[in-house]
C-alpha positions, 0 to 999 in steps of 0.5 A, a space after each residue: 337745541 344742540 344735536 349730534 350723531 352717535 359719535 358726538 361729532 360734529 355738533 350743531 344747533 337745530 330747530 327740531 319738530 316732533 310730528 306724530 302723524 303723517 299730517 303733522 310731518 307735512 305741516 312740519 315741512 312747511 316754510 322755507 328751507 330744507 329738512 332732514 328726518 331723524 330717528 334714534 340718532 344712531 347714525 354716527 356722523 352728520 347724516 341726520 343733522 341740519 338746521 331743521 330736523 323732523 324727529 320721527 320717534 313719535 311714529 312708533 306704531 305697528 300697522 299689521 302682521 300676516 302670520 302666514 307670510 311673516 310680513 310686518 307693516 309698521 310706521 317708520 319710527 318703530 325701532 328694531 328693538 320694538 320688533 324683537 321685543 314683540 315678535 321673538 316670543 312669537 317665533 319671528 326674527 329680523 331678516 337682517 340685524 345691524 350692530 344695535 337694535 336702537 335703530 328705527 325702521 325708517 333709519 334702517 331703510 335710509 341707511 340700507 343697514 347690513 348685518 352679519 349675514 349679508 353674504 347669504 341674505 343681503 341687506 335690510 332693504 332686500 326684505 322690504 316689500 313696500 314703503 309709504 313716502 312723504 314727498 317734498 310737495 306733500 304728496 304721499 306715495 307707495 313705492 316698491 321694487 315694482 311700483 315707482 322702482 326708481 324712487 324705491 331704489 333711491 330711497 333705500 340707502 338714500 340717507 333720507 334725501 328723497 322724502 320722509 319714510 312714513 311706514 314700511 312692510 318687511 318680511 320677518 324670518 321664522 325662528 324656533 329659539 331665542 338662542 344663538 349657537 356661537 362658534 369662535 375661531 382664533 386666526 393668527 393673522 389676516 390670511 388665516 381669518 380670510 381663509 376661515 371666512 371662506 371655509 365657513 361661507 355657509 354659516 348663517 352669520 359671521 363676523 370677526 374682531 380684528 386687532 388693528 394694532 398687531 404688526 409683522 407676522 401677527 398683522 390682522 390676527 382675529 377672532 372669527 365668530 360664527 352664528 346659527 339660530 338654535 334649533 330649540 329652546 325658549 323664545 325670549 326678547 332682550 330684557 336686561 337693563 343696560 349698564 349706564 356710562 354716567 359721565 364722559 371719560 377723560 379723552 386721554 384714557 384711550 391711547 395706544 397703551 390701553 388699546 394694545 392691552 385691550 386687544 391683547 386681552 381680547 384676543 387672549 380670552 379665546 383659550 382654544 383654537 375653536 370654541 362653541 357655546 350657546 348664548 342669547 341672540 342679543 349678545 351675538 348681534 348687539 353686544 354693545 347695547 348692554 352698555 348704555 351711552 357707550 359713546 361717552 367712553 371716548 370723552 366729550 370730543 367724541 369719535 368717528 367710526 370709519 367703515 369701508 368696503 373693498 371689492 373681493 379682488 382687491 380686498 387682501 392687498 387693500 386690507 393689508 395696506 390699511 392695517 399696516 398704516 393704522 398699526 404704524 400710526 399707533 392710533 388703533 381702534 378698540 372696536 375693529 370689526 371685519 365682515 364679508 359682503 355678498 353681491 351689491 343690490 340695485 340701490 343708487 347709494 347702498 354701501 355693500 358690494 361683494 368683498 370685505 368691510 372693516 369698521 373701526 372707531 377712533 376718538 376725534 383728534 387732528 392726527 386721526 383725521 389726517 390718518 383717515 385722509 390717508 386711508 381714504 386714498 388707499 380705499 379709493 385706490 382699491 376701488 372701495 367706498 365709505 359707509 355714509 351712515 358712519 361718515 362724519 368727514 368724507 370729502 365730496 371727491 371721495 364720495 363721488 368716486 365711491 358712489 358713481 351713481 350719485 348723478 342718477 340719484 340726484 335726477 330721481 330726487 329732482 323728479 320727485 320734489 326732493 331738491 331744496 326740500 330734503 338735505 342734511 349737513 352731510 349731503 351739503 358737505 358731499 355736494 348734493 343739491 
């Protein structure tokens, strides 16, 4: 069948298996050639694509929960949305929430996803206490920060290239309300929004929408959103049915004029310099989940999401150069999100490092791909790297420069029977075995 990531680019033909147990996973891995695991298909590019794919949505059951400690054990195909639906009414929340709840636990571990609280709570796997992994030789092993730690650190952020994540244990956080107190701050330029991040470093959650087409003295104008769990109120899980996008929009509808108009309206909606309100948590963490199949807005050719991180010391200069290049190109993103990262963790291929991360969406077209090649050089020159979960076109040289521990990652894969057994279209493009 034809498969693609959330960006709908690239597309490949794949043989797909649908195991519902560990034993079926092992049988599906039989025969010649490699396989790659896939969850809900929300990685943007080709990291869950390959000639043979294991669709793990059937591994979707809870295994245990400790009410005293908040430790949840579940199968790898359980979605973050499932966890929120069941546990928010009981007063528990995910320790780290990415921009969509339609992600499996296995996918969140493989991508080591981050959220709006990395500066205080780290990434998703910093709250994972153990993983059960199916190796390439059919063996099932338990890994954790203390048990086979080298395999744990390769699996977390390892893009599914060490084995199949059968189950995991993670620590949930207690909450007293399903509401979020959101404060929005207008920032007229890049310096102002970075200063606002610094001034509000103690906020539990922070994220900025940034106008990537603004130029001159308005370069980097933004809306910074801060969030805190409300101290009281009803505990409620997401219930609204997403609005559908029933067909692919014409690709030409998204252009410089419409992007400029959208950005001006979005920035202008914040009528005051600072506004505080209470909103449901889903609106704060996963606003695009309210629109089903929103990837169809970019038309049949699809889109790429370009997300990079720059170390703090080079962040201001690097961001200014990237934003200047995008504004000059006229190919702005409708969705441009800026966050601050805290320190990196010990995983071989985890994306975050202390500094700034910017994510942008671009519809697929030759001029955009050439622009992204230019941005790659800027990011590399400033010591940054690109996020593998969003990547659809990074070169092998760019990957290996941004992830200097890739050889150590490969050596762990070799020791644990992953070479030749687990591979994706992305891993081949990036020069991994």
